[in-house]
C-alpha positions as CSV (number, residue, x, y, z in Angstrom):
1,L,-136.7,9.2,276.4
2,A,-140.4,8.9,277.0
3,L,-139.6,6.4,279.8
4,F,-138.2,9.3,281.8
5,A,-140.6,12.1,280.8
6,E,-142.9,13.9,283.3
7,G,-146.3,12.9,282.0
8,D,-147.4,11.1,278.8
9,S,-145.6,11.4,275.5
10,T,-147.7,11.1,272.3
11,L,-145.9,10.3,269.1
12,R,-148.1,10.8,266.0
13,G,-147.6,10.2,262.3
14,L,-145.9,6.9,262.7
15,H,-147.7,5.0,259.9
16,T,-144.4,4.4,258.0
17,L,-142.9,2.6,261.1
18,R,-145.1,-0.4,260.4
19,Q,-143.3,-1.0,257.1
20,K,-139.6,-1.0,258.2
21,E,-137.3,-3.9,259.2
22,T,-140.0,-4.8,261.7
23,D,-143.4,-3.2,262.8
24,R,-141.6,-0.7,264.9
25,I,-144.8,0.5,266.6
26,A,-145.6,-3.0,267.8
27,A,-142.0,-3.6,268.7
28,L,-141.7,-0.4,270.7
29,A,-144.9,-1.1,272.5
30,T,-143.7,-4.6,273.4
31,E,-140.3,-3.5,274.7
32,L,-141.5,-0.4,276.6
33,K,-144.0,-2.6,278.5
34,K,-141.1,-4.6,279.8
35,F,-140.0,-1.4,281.7
36,N,-143.5,-1.1,283.2
37,A,-144.5,1.8,280.9
38,G,-148.1,2.3,280.0
39,I,-148.7,2.0,276.3
40,D,-151.6,2.9,274.1
41,V,-151.5,2.3,270.3
42,E,-153.9,4.3,268.1
43,E,-153.6,3.7,264.4
44,D,-150.4,5.7,263.6
45,A,-149.8,7.1,267.2
46,L,-148.1,5.7,270.2
47,I,-148.9,7.1,273.7
48,I,-146.3,6.3,276.3
49,S,-146.9,6.8,280.1
50,P,-143.7,6.7,282.1
51,P,-143.7,4.1,284.8
52,E,-144.0,5.0,288.4
53,H,-141.7,2.1,289.3
54,M,-139.1,1.4,286.5
55,R,-138.2,-2.3,286.0
56,H,-135.0,-3.5,284.5
57,A,-135.5,-5.4,281.3
58,N,-134.1,-7.7,278.6
59,V,-134.8,-5.8,275.4
60,D,-135.3,-7.7,272.1
61,T,-134.2,-5.8,269.0
62,H,-136.6,-7.5,266.6
63,D,-133.5,-7.7,264.3
64,D,-133.7,-3.9,263.9
65,H,-130.6,-1.8,264.6
66,R,-132.7,1.3,265.5
67,M,-134.5,-0.6,268.2
68,A,-131.1,-1.6,269.7
69,M,-129.8,2.0,269.6
70,S,-133.0,3.5,271.0
71,F,-133.1,1.2,274.0
72,A,-129.4,1.8,274.6
73,L,-130.5,5.2,276.0
74,A,-132.5,3.4,278.7
75,G,-129.4,1.6,279.7
76,T,-127.7,4.9,280.6
77,K,-130.3,5.5,283.4
78,I,-131.6,2.1,284.4
79,E,-129.4,-0.7,285.8
80,H,-129.5,-4.2,284.4
81,V,-130.8,-3.4,280.9
82,T,-129.7,-6.1,278.5
83,I,-130.1,-5.6,274.7
84,R,-130.4,-9.0,273.1
85,D,-128.9,-9.3,269.6
86,A,-127.1,-6.0,269.8
87,E,-124.9,-7.3,267.0
88,C,-127.7,-6.2,264.6
89,V,-126.2,-2.7,264.9
């Protein structure tokens, strides 16, 4: 949802996300950049700046079902979003 916000979104207290199926902080940063979002990672925080010009993207799930489900939301507003390995859901 931060891709479509007006202004930056700061998500804090994310330290446990580094210890899940994948390092979700790193994975989110990698995948959000594909849409042209500005990303800043600070220890257990993720700051997301929505892009001025949204790009379509091929999203990698990092073998994590929550990544696939999260980026499915982007596909409702952006054309040509492909979620690779969606079967992990």
